[in-house]
py3Dmol code that shows the C-alpha trace and the ligand (Angstrom):
import py3Dmol

protein = """\
ATOM      1  CA  MET A   1      -5.746  20.201  50.411  1.00  0.00           C
ATOM      2  CA  GLN A   2      -7.617  23.460  51.048  1.00  0.00           C
ATOM      3  CA  TYR A   3      -9.518  24.378  47.890  1.00  0.00           C
ATOM      4  CA  ASN A   4     -10.566  27.938  47.134  1.00  0.00           C
ATOM      5  CA  THR A   5     -13.095  27.322  44.404  1.00  0.00           C
ATOM      6  CA  LEU A   6     -14.200  23.699  44.948  1.00  0.00           C
ATOM      7  CA  PHE A   7     -16.417  22.626  47.828  1.00  0.00           C
ATOM      8  CA  GLY A   8     -18.097  19.434  48.963  1.00  0.00           C
ATOM      9  CA  PRO A   9     -18.957  17.080  47.471  1.00  0.00           C
ATOM     10  CA  VAL A  10     -22.353  17.634  49.048  1.00  0.00           C
ATOM     11  CA  PRO A  11     -25.442  15.428  48.856  1.00  0.00           C
ATOM     12  CA  SER A  12     -27.817  17.426  46.718  1.00  0.00           C
ATOM     13  CA  ARG A  13     -31.580  17.019  46.713  1.00  0.00           C
ATOM     14  CA  ARG A  14     -31.658  16.792  42.958  1.00  0.00           C
ATOM     15  CA  LEU A  15     -28.198  15.872  41.774  1.00  0.00           C
ATOM     16  CA  GLY A  16     -26.960  13.114  44.062  1.00  0.00           C
ATOM     17  CA  ILE A  17     -23.373  13.605  45.213  1.00  0.00           C
ATOM     18  CA  SER A  18     -22.376  16.946  43.791  1.00  0.00           C
ATOM     19  CA  LEU A  19     -18.964  18.626  43.690  1.00  0.00           C
ATOM     20  CA  GLY A  20     -19.460  22.395  43.836  1.00  0.00           C
ATOM     21  CA  ILE A  21     -17.470  25.043  41.988  1.00  0.00           C
ATOM     22  CA  ASP A  22     -17.775  28.583  43.290  1.00  0.00           C
ATOM     23  CA  LEU A  23     -16.714  31.003  40.518  1.00  0.00           C
ATOM     24  CA  VAL A  24     -17.216  34.307  42.348  1.00  0.00           C
ATOM     25  CA  PRO A  25     -16.213  35.731  45.740  1.00  0.00           C
ATOM     26  CA  MET A  26     -18.747  35.505  48.584  1.00  0.00           C
ATOM     27  CA  LYS A  27     -22.073  37.157  47.720  1.00  0.00           C
ATOM     28  CA  THR A  28     -20.989  38.629  44.397  1.00  0.00           C
ATOM     29  CA  CYS A  29     -24.375  38.597  42.791  1.00  0.00           C
ATOM     30  CA  THR A  30     -26.867  40.422  40.572  1.00  0.00           C
ATOM     31  CA  LEU A  31     -29.475  39.989  43.330  1.00  0.00           C
ATOM     32  CA  ASN A  32     -29.635  40.281  47.095  1.00  0.00           C
ATOM     33  CA  CYS A  33     -32.505  37.920  47.895  1.00  0.00           C
ATOM     34  CA  ILE A  34     -34.212  38.271  51.258  1.00  0.00           C
ATOM     35  CA  TYR A  35     -33.874  34.528  51.808  1.00  0.00           C
ATOM     36  CA  CYS A  36     -30.224  34.218  50.744  1.00  0.00           C
ATOM     37  CA  GLU A  37     -28.519  31.667  52.946  1.00  0.00           C
ATOM     38  CA  CYS A  38     -25.162  33.336  52.246  1.00  0.00           C
ATOM     39  CA  GLY A  39     -26.227  36.317  54.366  1.00  0.00           C
ATOM     40  CA  GLU A  40     -26.761  40.017  53.928  1.00  0.00           C
ATOM     41  CA  SER A  41     -23.383  41.506  52.973  1.00  0.00           C
ATOM     42  CA  THR A  42     -23.233  41.744  49.217  1.00  0.00           C
ATOM     43  CA  HIS A  43     -21.367  42.871  46.149  1.00  0.00           C
ATOM     44  CA  LEU A  44     -24.354  43.721  43.967  1.00  0.00           C
ATOM     45  CA  THR A  45     -23.165  43.902  40.375  1.00  0.00           C
ATOM     46  CA  LEU A  46     -23.962  43.119  36.737  1.00  0.00           C
ATOM     47  CA  GLU A  47     -20.317  43.242  35.694  1.00  0.00           C
ATOM     48  CA  ARG A  48     -19.009  39.994  34.205  1.00  0.00           C
ATOM     49  CA  ARG A  49     -15.333  39.373  34.743  1.00  0.00           C
ATOM     50  CA  GLU A  50     -12.846  36.700  35.737  1.00  0.00           C
ATOM     51  CA  TYR A  51     -13.589  36.954  39.470  1.00  0.00           C
ATOM     52  CA  VAL A  52     -11.892  33.626  40.137  1.00  0.00           C
ATOM     53  CA  PRO A  53      -9.005  32.896  37.745  1.00  0.00           C
ATOM     54  CA  PHE A  54      -9.650  30.142  35.210  1.00  0.00           C
ATOM     55  CA  ALA A  55      -6.132  28.810  35.909  1.00  0.00           C
ATOM     56  CA  THR A  56      -7.006  28.269  39.601  1.00  0.00           C
ATOM     57  CA  VAL A  57     -10.200  26.367  38.769  1.00  0.00           C
ATOM     58  CA  LYS A  58      -8.350  24.167  36.273  1.00  0.00           C
ATOM     59  CA  GLN A  59      -5.618  23.391  38.758  1.00  0.00           C
ATOM     60  CA  GLU A  60      -8.016  22.574  41.600  1.00  0.00           C
ATOM     61  CA  LEU A  61     -10.175  20.343  39.387  1.00  0.00           C
ATOM     62  CA  SER A  62      -7.112  18.450  38.182  1.00  0.00           C
ATOM     63  CA  ILE A  63      -5.849  17.882  41.725  1.00  0.00           C
ATOM     64  CA  TYR A  64      -9.298  16.928  42.970  1.00  0.00           C
ATOM     65  CA  PHE A  65      -9.905  14.294  40.332  1.00  0.00           C
ATOM     66  CA  GLU A  66      -6.429  12.813  40.755  1.00  0.00           C
ATOM     67  CA  ASN A  67      -7.130  12.197  44.444  1.00  0.00           C
ATOM     68  CA  ASN A  68     -10.864  11.589  44.884  1.00  0.00           C
ATOM     69  CA  PRO A  69     -13.627   9.362  43.526  1.00  0.00           C
ATOM     70  CA  PRO A  70     -15.883  10.972  40.918  1.00  0.00           C
ATOM     71  CA  PRO A  71     -19.079  12.664  42.127  1.00  0.00           C
ATOM     72  CA  ASP A  72     -22.481  12.222  40.411  1.00  0.00           C
ATOM     73  CA  TYR A  73     -22.422  15.823  39.221  1.00  0.00           C
ATOM     74  CA  ILE A  74     -20.164  18.841  39.033  1.00  0.00           C
ATOM     75  CA  THR A  75     -22.240  21.887  39.922  1.00  0.00           C
ATOM     76  CA  PHE A  76     -21.660  25.590  39.422  1.00  0.00           C
ATOM     77  CA  SER A  77     -23.155  27.094  42.555  1.00  0.00           C
ATOM     78  CA  GLY A  78     -21.919  28.525  45.821  1.00  0.00           C
ATOM     79  CA  SER A  79     -22.135  31.932  47.375  1.00  0.00           C
ATOM     80  CA  GLY A  80     -22.942  34.188  44.397  1.00  0.00           C
ATOM     81  CA  GLU A  81     -24.027  34.163  40.748  1.00  0.00           C
ATOM     82  CA  PRO A  82     -21.737  31.870  38.684  1.00  0.00           C
ATOM     83  CA  THR A  83     -22.588  33.376  35.271  1.00  0.00           C
ATOM     84  CA  LEU A  84     -20.962  36.628  36.444  1.00  0.00           C
ATOM     85  CA  ASN A  85     -17.632  34.884  35.912  1.00  0.00           C
ATOM     86  CA  SER A  86     -16.700  35.660  32.306  1.00  0.00           C
ATOM     87  CA  ARG A  87     -14.640  32.431  32.031  1.00  0.00           C
ATOM     88  CA  ILE A  88     -17.483  30.056  32.935  1.00  0.00           C
ATOM     89  CA  GLY A  89     -17.569  28.834  29.323  1.00  0.00           C
ATOM     90  CA  ASP A  90     -13.865  27.961  29.480  1.00  0.00           C
ATOM     91  CA  VAL A  91     -14.372  26.063  32.747  1.00  0.00           C
ATOM     92  CA  LEU A  92     -17.221  24.087  31.176  1.00  0.00           C
ATOM     93  CA  HIS A  93     -15.106  23.179  28.166  1.00  0.00           C
ATOM     94  CA  PHE A  94     -12.216  22.173  30.396  1.00  0.00           C
ATOM     95  CA  ILE A  95     -14.538  19.815  32.297  1.00  0.00           C
ATOM     96  CA  LYS A  96     -15.975  18.380  29.093  1.00  0.00           C
ATOM     97  CA  ASN A  97     -12.532  17.852  27.552  1.00  0.00           C
ATOM     98  CA  HIS A  98     -10.559  16.661  30.575  1.00  0.00           C
ATOM     99  CA  ILE A  99     -13.017  15.181  33.065  1.00  0.00           C
ATOM    100  CA  HIS A 100     -15.137  12.818  31.060  1.00  0.00           C
ATOM    101  CA  ASP A 101     -18.590  11.405  31.719  1.00  0.00           C
ATOM    102  CA  ILE A 102     -19.546  13.621  34.628  1.00  0.00           C
ATOM    103  CA  PRO A 103     -22.673  15.690  34.023  1.00  0.00           C
ATOM    104  CA  VAL A 104     -22.504  19.388  34.839  1.00  0.00           C
ATOM    105  CA  ALA A 105     -25.283  21.392  36.468  1.00  0.00           C
ATOM    106  CA  LEU A 106     -25.571  25.171  36.586  1.00  0.00           C
ATOM    107  CA  LEU A 107     -27.442  26.656  39.536  1.00  0.00           C
ATOM    108  CA  THR A 108     -28.149  30.237  38.566  1.00  0.00           C
ATOM    109  CA  ASN A 109     -30.471  33.079  39.438  1.00  0.00           C
ATOM    110  CA  GLY A 110     -31.189  33.310  35.700  1.00  0.00           C
ATOM    111  CA  THR A 111     -30.818  37.084  35.530  1.00  0.00           C
ATOM    112  CA  LEU A 112     -28.219  37.276  32.734  1.00  0.00           C
ATOM    113  CA  PHE A 113     -29.683  35.039  30.030  1.00  0.00           C
ATOM    114  CA  SER A 114     -30.909  38.024  28.039  1.00  0.00           C
ATOM    115  CA  GLN A 115     -27.202  38.366  27.087  1.00  0.00           C
ATOM    116  CA  LYS A 116     -26.327  36.254  24.047  1.00  0.00           C
ATOM    117  CA  GLN A 117     -22.777  35.712  25.293  1.00  0.00           C
ATOM    118  CA  VAL A 118     -24.026  34.229  28.573  1.00  0.00           C
ATOM    119  CA  ARG A 119     -26.326  31.798  26.725  1.00  0.00           C
ATOM    120  CA  GLU A 120     -23.411  30.866  24.490  1.00  0.00           C
ATOM    121  CA  ASP A 121     -21.046  30.326  27.448  1.00  0.00           C
ATOM    122  CA  ILE A 122     -23.263  27.847  29.279  1.00  0.00           C
ATOM    123  CA  LYS A 123     -24.668  25.773  26.461  1.00  0.00           C
ATOM    124  CA  ALA A 124     -22.424  22.754  27.237  1.00  0.00           C
ATOM    125  CA  ALA A 125     -24.029  22.308  30.697  1.00  0.00           C
ATOM    126  CA  THR A 126     -26.088  19.125  31.152  1.00  0.00           C
ATOM    127  CA  VAL A 127     -28.807  20.785  33.195  1.00  0.00           C
ATOM    128  CA  ILE A 128     -29.559  24.405  34.064  1.00  0.00           C
ATOM    129  CA  ILE A 129     -31.479  25.193  37.238  1.00  0.00           C
ATOM    130  CA  PRO A 130     -32.459  28.857  37.034  1.00  0.00           C
ATOM    131  CA  SER A 131     -34.608  30.505  39.682  1.00  0.00           C
ATOM    132  CA  LEU A 132     -37.550  32.809  39.139  1.00  0.00           C
ATOM    133  CA  ASP A 133     -39.374  33.928  42.267  1.00  0.00           C
ATOM    134  CA  ALA A 134     -41.577  36.650  40.840  1.00  0.00           C
ATOM    135  CA  ALA A 135     -43.091  37.735  37.541  1.00  0.00           C
ATOM    136  CA  THR A 136     -44.148  41.252  38.511  1.00  0.00           C
ATOM    137  CA  GLU A 137     -41.641  44.031  39.049  1.00  0.00           C
ATOM    138  CA  LYS A 138     -42.971  44.929  42.501  1.00  0.00           C
ATOM    139  CA  VAL A 139     -42.653  41.460  43.995  1.00  0.00           C
ATOM    140  CA  PHE A 140     -39.333  40.864  42.195  1.00  0.00           C
ATOM    141  CA  ARG A 141     -37.883  43.958  43.901  1.00  0.00           C
ATOM    142  CA  LYS A 142     -39.292  42.923  47.269  1.00  0.00           C
ATOM    143  CA  ILE A 143     -37.977  39.354  47.263  1.00  0.00           C
ATOM    144  CA  ASN A 144     -34.859  39.522  45.115  1.00  0.00           C
ATOM    145  CA  ARG A 145     -33.709  43.125  45.808  1.00  0.00           C
ATOM    146  CA  PRO A 146     -31.912  43.266  42.427  1.00  0.00           C
ATOM    147  CA  SER A 147     -29.255  45.484  40.955  1.00  0.00           C
ATOM    148  CA  PRO A 148     -31.192  48.644  39.917  1.00  0.00           C
ATOM    149  CA  HIS A 149     -30.668  47.982  36.191  1.00  0.00           C
ATOM    150  CA  LEU A 150     -32.367  44.572  36.190  1.00  0.00           C
ATOM    151  CA  LYS A 151     -36.008  44.260  35.096  1.00  0.00           C
ATOM    152  CA  VAL A 152     -38.027  41.100  35.619  1.00  0.00           C
ATOM    153  CA  ASP A 153     -39.542  41.238  32.112  1.00  0.00           C
ATOM    154  CA  THR A 154     -36.062  41.212  30.566  1.00  0.00           C
ATOM    155  CA  ILE A 155     -35.117  38.249  32.755  1.00  0.00           C
ATOM    156  CA  ILE A 156     -38.203  36.304  31.649  1.00  0.00           C
ATOM    157  CA  GLN A 157     -37.422  37.102  27.994  1.00  0.00           C
ATOM    158  CA  GLY A 158     -33.871  35.833  28.561  1.00  0.00           C
ATOM    159  CA  LEU A 159     -35.207  32.543  29.953  1.00  0.00           C
ATOM    160  CA  ILE A 160     -37.567  32.178  26.979  1.00  0.00           C
ATOM    161  CA  GLN A 161     -34.638  32.710  24.613  1.00  0.00           C
ATOM    162  CA  LEU A 162     -32.484  30.267  26.580  1.00  0.00           C
ATOM    163  CA  ARG A 163     -35.167  27.577  26.155  1.00  0.00           C
ATOM    164  CA  LYS A 164     -35.193  28.138  22.399  1.00  0.00           C
ATOM    165  CA  GLU A 165     -31.432  27.765  22.024  1.00  0.00           C
ATOM    166  CA  TYR A 166     -30.350  25.369  24.767  1.00  0.00           C
ATOM    167  CA  ARG A 167     -30.606  21.601  24.199  1.00  0.00           C
ATOM    168  CA  GLY A 168     -30.151  20.380  27.790  1.00  0.00           C
ATOM    169  CA  LYS A 169     -32.695  20.208  30.584  1.00  0.00           C
ATOM    170  CA  ILE A 170     -34.057  23.309  32.304  1.00  0.00           C
ATOM    171  CA  TRP A 171     -35.462  22.865  35.802  1.00  0.00           C
ATOM    172  CA  LEU A 172     -36.991  26.168  36.834  1.00  0.00           C
ATOM    173  CA  GLU A 173     -36.863  26.699  40.589  1.00  0.00           C
ATOM    174  CA  ILE A 174     -39.383  28.895  42.345  1.00  0.00           C
ATOM    175  CA  PHE A 175     -38.754  29.803  45.938  1.00  0.00           C
ATOM    176  CA  ILE A 176     -42.018  30.417  47.764  1.00  0.00           C
ATOM    177  CA  VAL A 177     -41.950  33.226  50.329  1.00  0.00           C
ATOM    178  CA  PRO A 178     -45.284  33.125  52.174  1.00  0.00           C
ATOM    179  CA  GLY A 179     -47.293  36.341  51.835  1.00  0.00           C
ATOM    180  CA  MET A 180     -45.117  37.669  49.006  1.00  0.00           C
ATOM    181  CA  ASN A 181     -45.214  35.477  45.915  1.00  0.00           C
ATOM    182  CA  ASP A 182     -48.036  33.093  46.792  1.00  0.00           C
ATOM    183  CA  THR A 183     -50.876  35.579  46.253  1.00  0.00           C
ATOM    184  CA  GLU A 184     -53.351  34.776  43.492  1.00  0.00           C
ATOM    185  CA  GLN A 185     -52.102  37.693  41.414  1.00  0.00           C
ATOM    186  CA  GLU A 186     -48.435  36.701  41.620  1.00  0.00           C
ATOM    187  CA  LEU A 187     -49.083  32.990  41.088  1.00  0.00           C
ATOM    188  CA  THR A 188     -51.099  33.851  37.971  1.00  0.00           C
ATOM    189  CA  ALA A 189     -48.288  36.047  36.632  1.00  0.00           C
ATOM    190  CA  LEU A 190     -45.738  33.331  37.404  1.00  0.00           C
ATOM    191  CA  LYS A 191     -47.833  30.705  35.627  1.00  0.00           C
ATOM    192  CA  GLN A 192     -48.021  32.899  32.526  1.00  0.00           C
ATOM    193  CA  ALA A 193     -44.236  33.315  32.586  1.00  0.00           C
ATOM    194  CA  ILE A 194     -43.670  29.580  33.070  1.00  0.00           C
ATOM    195  CA  ASP A 195     -45.984  28.775  30.149  1.00  0.00           C
ATOM    196  CA  LYS A 196     -43.799  30.952  27.927  1.00  0.00           C
ATOM    197  CA  ILE A 197     -40.465  29.710  29.267  1.00  0.00           C
ATOM    198  CA  LYS A 198     -41.462  26.032  28.893  1.00  0.00           C
ATOM    199  CA  PRO A 199     -38.974  24.479  31.353  1.00  0.00           C
ATOM    200  CA  ASP A 200     -38.688  20.691  31.544  1.00  0.00           C
ATOM    201  CA  GLN A 201     -39.615  20.839  35.224  1.00  0.00           C
ATOM    202  CA  VAL A 202     -40.835  23.416  37.722  1.00  0.00           C
ATOM    203  CA  GLN A 203     -39.448  22.853  41.202  1.00  0.00           C
ATOM    204  CA  ILE A 204     -41.040  24.522  44.197  1.00  0.00           C
ATOM    205  CA  ASN A 205     -38.760  25.251  47.093  1.00  0.00           C
ATOM    206  CA  THR A 206     -38.783  27.146  50.369  1.00  0.00           C
ATOM    207  CA  LEU A 207     -36.488  28.319  53.146  1.00  0.00           C
ATOM    208  CA  ASP A 208     -34.779  25.603  55.157  1.00  0.00           C
ATOM    209  CA  ARG A 209     -31.846  27.371  56.730  1.00  0.00           C
ATOM    210  CA  PRO A 210     -31.209  30.800  58.254  1.00  0.00           C
ATOM    211  CA  GLY A 211     -31.297  33.771  55.884  1.00  0.00           C
ATOM    212  CA  PRO A 212     -30.495  37.437  56.444  1.00  0.00           C
ATOM    213  CA  VAL A 213     -34.086  38.399  57.424  1.00  0.00           C
ATOM    214  CA  PRO A 214     -34.885  36.704  60.744  1.00  0.00           C
ATOM    215  CA  THR A 215     -38.670  37.240  60.489  1.00  0.00           C
ATOM    216  CA  LEU A 216     -38.996  35.212  57.280  1.00  0.00           C
ATOM    217  CA  ARG A 217     -40.579  31.825  57.646  1.00  0.00           C
ATOM    218  CA  ALA A 218     -40.623  28.744  55.455  1.00  0.00           C
ATOM    219  CA  ALA A 219     -43.779  27.869  53.530  1.00  0.00           C
ATOM    220  CA  THR A 220     -45.636  24.914  55.023  1.00  0.00           C
ATOM    221  CA  ARG A 221     -46.172  21.733  53.027  1.00  0.00           C
ATOM    222  CA  GLN A 222     -49.844  22.757  52.650  1.00  0.00           C
ATOM    223  CA  GLU A 223     -48.903  26.157  51.245  1.00  0.00           C
ATOM    224  CA  LEU A 224     -46.544  24.534  48.740  1.00  0.00           C
ATOM    225  CA  GLU A 225     -49.222  22.054  47.716  1.00  0.00           C
ATOM    226  CA  HIS A 226     -51.636  24.938  47.227  1.00  0.00           C
ATOM    227  CA  VAL A 227     -49.193  26.460  44.707  1.00  0.00           C
ATOM    228  CA  ILE A 228     -48.997  23.171  42.806  1.00  0.00           C
ATOM    229  CA  ASP A 229     -52.809  22.838  42.806  1.00  0.00           C
ATOM    230  CA  PHE A 230     -53.266  26.443  41.688  1.00  0.00           C
ATOM    231  CA  TRP A 231     -50.979  26.018  38.687  1.00  0.00           C
ATOM    232  CA  GLU A 232     -52.312  22.625  37.622  1.00  0.00           C
ATOM    233  CA  MET A 233     -49.062  21.787  35.859  1.00  0.00           C
ATOM    234  CA  GLU A 234     -48.010  18.215  35.331  1.00  0.00           C
ATOM    235  CA  ASN A 235     -44.310  19.026  35.442  1.00  0.00           C
ATOM    236  CA  ALA A 236     -44.369  20.972  38.746  1.00  0.00           C
ATOM    237  CA  ALA A 237     -43.174  19.349  41.964  1.00  0.00           C
ATOM    238  CA  ILE A 238     -42.118  20.245  45.470  1.00  0.00           C
ATOM    239  CA  VAL A 239     -38.393  19.678  45.858  1.00  0.00           C
ATOM    240  CA  ALA A 240     -38.020  16.663  48.122  1.00  0.00           C
ATOM    241  CA  ASP A 241     -35.681  16.370  51.049  1.00  0.00           C
ATOM    242  CA  ALA A 242     -32.121  15.239  50.420  1.00  0.00           C
ATOM    243  CA  PRO A 243     -31.939  11.533  49.582  1.00  0.00           C
ATOM    244  CA  GLU A 244     -30.100   9.172  51.893  1.00  0.00           C
ATOM    245  CA  HIS A 245     -26.613   8.355  50.778  1.00  0.00           C
ATOM    246  CA  LYS A 246     -26.312   5.046  49.012  1.00  0.00           C
ATOM    247  CA  ALA A 247     -22.787   4.419  50.168  1.00  0.00           C
ATOM    248  CA  LEU A 248     -21.222   6.873  52.502  1.00  0.00           C
ATOM    249  CA  PHE A 249     -17.486   7.087  52.406  1.00  0.00           C
ATOM    250  CA  PRO A 250     -15.057   9.566  53.833  1.00  0.00           C
ATOM    251  CA  TYR A 251     -14.908  12.012  50.958  1.00  0.00           C
ATOM    252  CA  ARG A 252     -12.357  14.344  52.363  1.00  0.00           C
ATOM    253  CA  LYS A 253      -9.561  13.710  54.811  1.00  0.00           C
ATOM    254  CA  ASP A 254      -9.153  17.368  55.779  1.00  0.00           C
ATOM    255  CA  THR A 255     -12.356  17.404  57.836  1.00  0.00           C
ATOM    256  CA  ALA A 256     -12.026  20.707  59.709  1.00  0.00           C
ATOM    257  CA  SER A 257     -11.232  22.589  56.468  1.00  0.00           C
ATOM    258  CA  ALA A 258     -14.103  20.833  54.720  1.00  0.00           C
ATOM    259  CA  ILE A 259     -16.502  21.900  57.509  1.00  0.00           C
ATOM    260  CA  LEU A 260     -15.338  25.520  57.315  1.00  0.00           C
ATOM    261  CA  GLY A 261     -15.474  25.521  53.501  1.00  0.00           C
ATOM    262  CA  THR A 262     -19.005  24.126  53.531  1.00  0.00           C
ATOM    263  CA  ILE A 263     -20.562  26.371  56.169  1.00  0.00           C
ATOM    264  CA  ALA A 264     -18.857  29.410  54.633  1.00  0.00           C
ATOM    265  CA  ARG A 265     -21.297  28.932  51.730  1.00  0.00           C
ATOM    266  CA  ARG A 266     -24.410  27.915  53.612  1.00  0.00           C
ATOM    267  CA  PRO A 267     -25.313  27.235  57.237  1.00  0.00           C
ATOM    268  CA  CYS A 268     -25.621  23.509  58.029  1.00  0.00           C
ATOM    269  CA  THR A 269     -26.977  21.306  60.790  1.00  0.00           C
ATOM    270  CA  LEU A 270     -24.961  18.462  62.259  1.00  0.00           C
ATOM    271  CA  THR A 271     -26.962  16.032  60.106  1.00  0.00           C
ATOM    272  CA  ASP A 272     -26.270  18.103  56.979  1.00  0.00           C
ATOM    273  CA  LEU A 273     -22.543  18.048  57.744  1.00  0.00           C
ATOM    274  CA  SER A 274     -22.585  14.339  58.499  1.00  0.00           C
ATOM    275  CA  GLU A 275     -24.160  13.667  55.090  1.00  0.00           C
ATOM    276  CA  ILE A 276     -21.866  16.069  53.291  1.00  0.00           C
ATOM    277  CA  LEU A 277     -18.707  14.671  54.849  1.00  0.00           C
ATOM    278  CA  GLY A 278     -19.772  11.026  54.910  1.00  0.00           C
ATOM    279  CA  LEU A 279     -18.902  10.773  58.610  1.00  0.00           C
ATOM    280  CA  PRO A 280     -20.967   9.751  61.669  1.00  0.00           C
ATOM    281  CA  THR A 281     -22.557  12.677  63.514  1.00  0.00           C
ATOM    282  CA  ASP A 282     -20.583  12.043  66.721  1.00  0.00           C
ATOM    283  CA  GLU A 283     -17.367  12.250  64.719  1.00  0.00           C
ATOM    284  CA  VAL A 284     -18.404  15.535  63.093  1.00  0.00           C
ATOM    285  CA  LYS A 285     -19.489  16.849  66.501  1.00  0.00           C
ATOM    286  CA  LYS A 286     -15.921  16.568  67.807  1.00  0.00           C
ATOM    287  CA  TYR A 287     -14.684  18.878  65.050  1.00  0.00           C
ATOM    288  CA  ILE A 288     -17.653  21.219  65.536  1.00  0.00           C
ATOM    289  CA  ASP A 289     -17.012  21.524  69.280  1.00  0.00           C
ATOM    290  CA  SER A 290     -13.373  22.281  68.709  1.00  0.00           C
ATOM    291  CA  LEU A 291     -14.100  24.896  66.006  1.00  0.00           C
ATOM    292  CA  HIS A 292     -16.727  26.464  68.259  1.00  0.00           C
ATOM    293  CA  THR A 293     -14.335  26.596  71.222  1.00  0.00           C
ATOM    294  CA  ASP A 294     -11.796  28.298  68.931  1.00  0.00           C
ATOM    295  CA  LYS A 295     -14.552  30.815  67.987  1.00  0.00           C
ATOM    296  CA  LYS A 296     -14.240  29.883  64.315  1.00  0.00           C
ATOM    297  CA  ILE A 297     -17.939  29.073  63.963  1.00  0.00           C
ATOM    298  CA  LYS A 298     -21.169  30.168  65.587  1.00  0.00           C
ATOM    299  CA  ILE A 299     -24.435  28.393  66.357  1.00  0.00           C
ATOM    300  CA  VAL A 300     -27.866  29.688  65.338  1.00  0.00           C
ATOM    301  CA  LYS A 301     -31.087  28.091  66.584  1.00  0.00           C
ATOM    302  CA  GLN A 302     -33.763  27.559  63.910  1.00  0.00           C
ATOM    303  CA  LYS A 303     -36.930  25.508  63.534  1.00  0.00           C
ATOM    304  CA  ARG A 304     -35.006  22.666  61.805  1.00  0.00           C
ATOM    305  CA  GLY A 305     -32.463  22.552  64.633  1.00  0.00           C
ATOM    306  CA  LEU A 306     -29.071  24.085  65.393  1.00  0.00           C
ATOM    307  CA  PHE A 307     -27.254  25.523  62.407  1.00  0.00           C
ATOM    308  CA  TYR A 308     -23.511  26.076  62.279  1.00  0.00           C
ATOM    309  CA  GLN A 309     -22.221  29.068  60.358  1.00  0.00           C
ATOM    310  CA  LEU A 310     -19.188  31.342  60.204  1.00  0.00           C
TER     311      LEU A 310
END
"""
ligand_1 = """\
8
SF4
S -29.943 33.485 46.880
Fe -28.584 33.261 45.128
S -29.315 34.798 43.719
Fe -30.145 35.350 45.679
S -28.641 36.758 46.567
Fe -28.113 34.723 47.293
S -26.574 34.033 45.862
Fe -27.645 35.743 44.857
"""
view = py3Dmol.view(width=600, height=400)
view.addModel(protein, "pdb")
view.setStyle({"model": 0}, {"cartoon": {"style": "trace"}})
view.addModel(ligand_1, "xyz")
view.setStyle({"model": 1}, {"stick": {}})
view.zoomTo()
view.show()
């Protein structure tokens, strides 16, 4: 079965085996981050609407759960900003009412929480992982290249309000871009914002796959540790590498489609794909070679190895 809105399940660093739901078309987003692994082309918008029909998501979820073992998490994520889909609240309620006992995570850029309706729509999520890479307007514009109507102060106020109203966990993710948001001034501003937002955890992350700006580099472990030391926060941590699978099993029979669906959302190495698909690397390599020969995928060399992407 070729799904349009579901992808994975993928082994997530924080959520175990996670089935993704992508509620917007490729790169439909309120931001256009310089590190975005979904690439440069973008539909930059603040307009909320039913980008992916609720009926399609319902149907795909029903088929998926009839035919596959349950994942550890269902996660709203993918190649754009999920809260832009105006039916996200309906999808959450459908999951809660029809697919029991599976926690739901929302990966979001956190830009729309100043809107009451958005906070209302997502309140049934188990955990929200919003990102905040800057707390000053200048650095926000440089890293996140937002829609012109977005202001970082409004975003921070939205996150503060979310914390007041939302009962689940908030893990605030901060993506460190060396030379941009790790200066003393920006780290101080970020710490002040974090102190007001009061997330359950602060997770420090950095680039680990190709983005649209080739000159960007990942922060080193030392640089990330410096951020942690500077903030002196007990609840801040560097996001660890993906855990090993406990029990790998062939998640999806339609391997070539699963590979294309996965790398359409983010570039992956052979190891990434092997973990995602629950197949040995030499098995995945056969599919990769064939897709490459058919010119359906391309290979990009990066520090972490060869990445496959569309
Ligand atoms: S990284 Fe996320 S928030 Fe930033 S442009 Fe890409 S999809 Fe949007």
